[in-house]
Legacy VTK file of the C-alpha trace (Angstrom):
# vtk DataFile Version 3.0
C-alpha trace
ASCII
DATASET POLYDATA
POINTS 270 float
0.000 0.000 0.000
2.822 2.374 0.926
4.663 1.637 -2.354
1.465 2.360 -4.306
0.999 5.700 -2.572
4.616 6.645 -3.231
4.235 5.670 -6.912
1.071 7.803 -7.300
2.748 10.741 -5.552
5.712 10.498 -7.912
3.417 10.575 -10.961
1.510 13.611 -9.649
4.761 15.436 -8.921
6.045 14.719 -12.439
2.821 15.999 -14.070
2.811 19.092 -11.852
6.429 19.962 -12.674
5.775 19.396 -16.380
2.864 21.843 -16.367
4.905 24.480 -14.534
7.769 24.171 -17.014
5.430 24.582 -20.010
3.695 27.528 -18.400
6.969 29.204 -17.435
8.535 28.649 -20.862
5.701 29.977 -23.054
5.956 33.720 -22.166
9.713 33.729 -22.939
9.199 32.547 -26.504
9.185 35.600 -28.785
6.594 35.316 -31.601
7.842 35.518 -35.181
4.529 36.993 -36.372
1.479 38.745 -34.972
-2.189 38.461 -36.013
-4.004 41.793 -36.050
-7.731 42.358 -36.473
-9.787 45.487 -37.073
-13.508 45.215 -36.414
-16.289 47.803 -36.305
-18.776 45.868 -34.156
-21.859 48.131 -34.491
-22.265 48.181 -30.664
-22.628 44.373 -30.856
-25.953 44.704 -32.683
-26.473 42.353 -35.651
-27.983 44.574 -38.367
-30.542 41.900 -39.265
-31.922 42.057 -35.701
-32.595 45.677 -34.685
-32.413 46.221 -30.936
-30.683 42.918 -30.171
-27.286 43.037 -28.443
-25.320 39.881 -29.230
-21.891 40.113 -27.610
-21.466 36.350 -27.997
-21.675 36.665 -31.799
-18.884 39.242 -31.877
-16.807 37.144 -29.479
-17.292 34.079 -31.682
-16.281 35.998 -34.820
-13.096 37.198 -33.127
-12.272 33.833 -31.554
-12.536 32.075 -34.922
-9.667 34.229 -36.256
-7.478 33.787 -33.139
-5.969 37.309 -33.254
-3.257 38.627 -30.961
-4.449 42.225 -31.208
-7.891 43.608 -32.036
-8.888 47.209 -32.788
-12.595 47.629 -32.023
-14.878 50.487 -33.070
-18.418 51.431 -31.974
-18.129 50.082 -28.435
-20.792 50.866 -25.822
-20.123 51.133 -22.092
-23.170 51.174 -19.782
-25.509 52.752 -22.337
-29.287 52.580 -22.390
-29.389 50.833 -25.769
-26.837 48.124 -24.903
-27.336 47.600 -21.173
-25.088 47.829 -18.106
-21.995 46.368 -19.741
-18.562 47.485 -20.779
-18.662 45.706 -24.133
-14.874 45.713 -24.466
-14.550 44.234 -20.984
-17.157 41.582 -21.721
-15.422 40.601 -24.957
-12.057 40.486 -23.188
-13.500 38.209 -20.523
-15.041 35.836 -23.058
-11.834 35.712 -25.100
-9.303 35.665 -22.268
-7.672 38.902 -23.453
-6.617 42.230 -21.955
-8.467 45.398 -22.968
-8.402 49.175 -22.983
-11.351 51.442 -23.831
-11.152 54.981 -25.191
-14.241 57.168 -24.853
-15.265 59.187 -27.879
-18.484 60.658 -26.487
-20.941 60.427 -23.623
-23.958 58.510 -24.894
-27.321 57.459 -23.410
-26.150 57.577 -19.812
-22.857 55.830 -20.593
-19.950 56.060 -23.003
-19.260 55.221 -26.635
-15.938 54.898 -28.409
-13.165 52.582 -29.533
-11.243 49.841 -27.753
-8.310 47.475 -27.951
-8.085 43.782 -27.095
-4.698 42.133 -26.621
-3.507 38.604 -25.986
-0.437 40.175 -24.370
-0.051 42.596 -21.438
-0.835 46.237 -22.215
0.167 49.490 -20.524
0.343 53.232 -21.189
-3.236 53.416 -22.458
-3.850 56.831 -24.036
-6.820 58.562 -25.661
-6.042 61.333 -28.161
-8.862 63.692 -29.126
-9.031 64.200 -32.888
-10.024 67.557 -34.430
-13.507 68.310 -35.752
-14.623 71.523 -37.427
-17.361 72.816 -35.124
-19.532 74.125 -37.957
-19.876 70.588 -39.381
-21.418 69.338 -36.122
-19.400 66.139 -36.575
-19.287 63.582 -33.781
-16.052 63.852 -31.746
-13.544 61.100 -32.586
-10.456 59.657 -30.889
-7.315 57.633 -31.385
-6.668 55.138 -28.599
-3.233 53.561 -28.153
-1.532 51.101 -25.828
1.965 49.732 -25.386
1.982 45.958 -25.895
4.573 43.747 -24.197
5.317 40.795 -26.460
6.906 37.585 -25.173
10.679 37.842 -25.302
10.686 41.482 -24.209
9.823 43.319 -27.450
7.474 46.296 -27.097
5.152 47.674 -29.764
2.482 50.374 -29.903
-1.030 49.527 -31.114
-3.778 51.981 -31.984
-7.505 51.863 -32.725
-9.427 54.698 -34.340
-12.739 55.546 -36.014
-12.803 58.623 -38.210
-15.736 60.954 -38.912
-18.666 59.421 -40.809
-20.049 62.496 -42.595
-20.203 62.549 -46.398
-17.638 65.334 -46.715
-14.004 64.465 -46.008
-13.441 67.707 -44.073
-13.102 66.196 -40.605
-11.495 62.949 -41.739
-8.710 64.852 -43.488
-7.991 66.828 -40.326
-8.171 63.698 -38.200
-5.784 61.586 -40.270
-3.305 64.487 -40.363
-3.458 64.616 -36.572
-2.876 60.860 -36.348
0.146 61.264 -38.630
1.423 64.069 -36.401
1.004 61.961 -33.257
2.694 58.946 -34.818
5.628 60.991 -36.142
7.103 61.064 -32.639
6.627 57.340 -31.995
9.801 55.429 -31.132
8.215 51.966 -30.849
7.035 49.807 -33.769
3.490 51.112 -34.333
0.423 49.379 -35.797
-2.704 51.426 -36.508
-6.078 49.856 -37.289
-9.625 51.049 -37.603
-12.630 52.253 -39.548
-11.436 55.291 -41.501
-14.746 55.887 -43.324
-12.742 56.570 -46.498
-11.971 54.461 -49.555
-8.474 53.769 -50.958
-8.716 56.371 -53.748
-9.630 59.194 -51.332
-7.413 62.007 -50.143
-7.812 60.670 -46.600
-6.103 57.387 -47.459
-3.519 59.232 -49.556
-2.684 61.153 -46.380
-2.529 57.924 -44.352
-0.152 56.468 -46.943
2.278 59.347 -46.465
3.059 58.002 -42.990
1.858 54.393 -42.844
2.061 51.217 -44.922
-1.291 49.500 -45.396
-1.466 45.701 -45.210
-3.497 45.699 -48.433
-2.484 47.230 -51.738
-5.676 46.210 -53.517
-8.128 46.362 -50.617
-11.235 44.179 -50.628
-14.518 45.860 -49.604
-15.602 45.677 -45.962
-19.081 47.223 -46.070
-21.964 46.445 -46.347
-21.712 42.861 -45.159
-24.037 41.642 -47.907
-22.532 42.329 -51.342
-19.869 44.697 -49.968
-18.806 47.560 -52.235
-16.435 49.782 -50.218
-13.151 49.215 -48.373
-13.096 51.548 -45.372
-11.523 49.370 -42.646
-7.725 49.169 -42.646
-4.673 47.862 -40.823
-1.400 49.739 -41.298
2.003 50.271 -39.690
4.890 52.700 -39.662
7.496 51.548 -42.236
10.309 51.943 -39.700
8.584 49.327 -37.527
10.158 46.595 -39.642
6.982 44.574 -40.113
6.478 42.486 -43.228
2.972 41.636 -44.465
2.483 37.874 -44.591
-1.244 37.975 -45.333
-4.297 40.246 -45.403
-7.895 39.035 -45.442
-11.416 40.403 -45.220
-13.386 37.861 -43.185
-16.840 36.954 -44.604
-18.664 37.167 -41.233
-22.074 38.472 -42.288
-24.232 38.276 -39.147
-22.581 39.886 -36.137
-22.000 43.449 -37.403
-22.596 45.794 -40.338
-18.847 45.685 -41.157
-16.729 42.730 -42.202
-13.699 42.194 -39.964
-10.210 42.578 -41.413
-7.252 40.467 -40.304
-3.578 40.737 -41.217
-0.577 38.648 -40.229
2.632 40.626 -39.814
6.104 39.175 -39.543
8.019 40.751 -36.667
11.543 42.009 -37.179
13.995 40.266 -34.846
LINES 1 271
270 0 1 2 3 4 5 6 7 8 9 10 11 12 13 14 15 16 17 18 19 20 21 22 23 24 25 26 27 28 29 30 31 32 33 34 35 36 37 38 39 40 41 42 43 44 45 46 47 48 49 50 51 52 53 54 55 56 57 58 59 60 61 62 63 64 65 66 67 68 69 70 71 72 73 74 75 76 77 78 79 80 81 82 83 84 85 86 87 88 89 90 91 92 93 94 95 96 97 98 99 100 101 102 103 104 105 106 107 108 109 110 111 112 113 114 115 116 117 118 119 120 121 122 123 124 125 126 127 128 129 130 131 132 133 134 135 136 137 138 139 140 141 142 143 144 145 146 147 148 149 150 151 152 153 154 155 156 157 158 159 160 161 162 163 164 165 166 167 168 169 170 171 172 173 174 175 176 177 178 179 180 181 182 183 184 185 186 187 188 189 190 191 192 193 194 195 196 197 198 199 200 201 202 203 204 205 206 207 208 209 210 211 212 213 214 215 216 217 218 219 220 221 222 223 224 225 226 227 228 229 230 231 232 233 234 235 236 237 238 239 240 241 242 243 244 245 246 247 248 249 250 251 252 253 254 255 256 257 258 259 260 261 262 263 264 265 266 267 268 269
């Protein structure tokens, strides 16, 4: 009986040590590539079901792509229309990720804006107010950024934004110029993702391209989700960051939001 107990104890100790070694070793392994997603989630309301909030559908769409970083737009926090939830926090909990929310405006008793999800630890969360010409009565917009600590010690900056949605490019042109100004002082590798409400041939994207490299050269449309006609959701990075585009894809997820998610895989410079 004593020998049996000793044998069982030895097996349990071996399994326990094995698990600790795997757990301890994983964070030290620097990734060779990073999966980045941009997703305008329409406050987690499937367009085919007005009034319904389906956070699980957005979580499922994200989980299926297994991203390391996600830039989210149209996020509600404790609003009347979406309920007493921080949608970014709820998604982070369901996906086992870290998050940071950046408020664009006060809305229906709560807040509305953009957010970031990250598989890796984040710090230095910042919210930059973007300019809007007052006479246009455009909705205030923001750029939200975090510092991401990758395994192996490498640090990168990641940003999520959502530019003005009016027909005229007036505010968008000011806003992208401000984002370029902010990013010009960045010393870390910087990835920017979001809904820019502008198509590739526009002056807004021409301005973006002065500072950033988009992950798509010929960009597939991202809106509407049924028979999409316009590419307005993008992932980009500062050229000095040393990233190399491995792949870029528009994901055909047609239920959860009124935008199709975009995902890019970037090779990380050693």
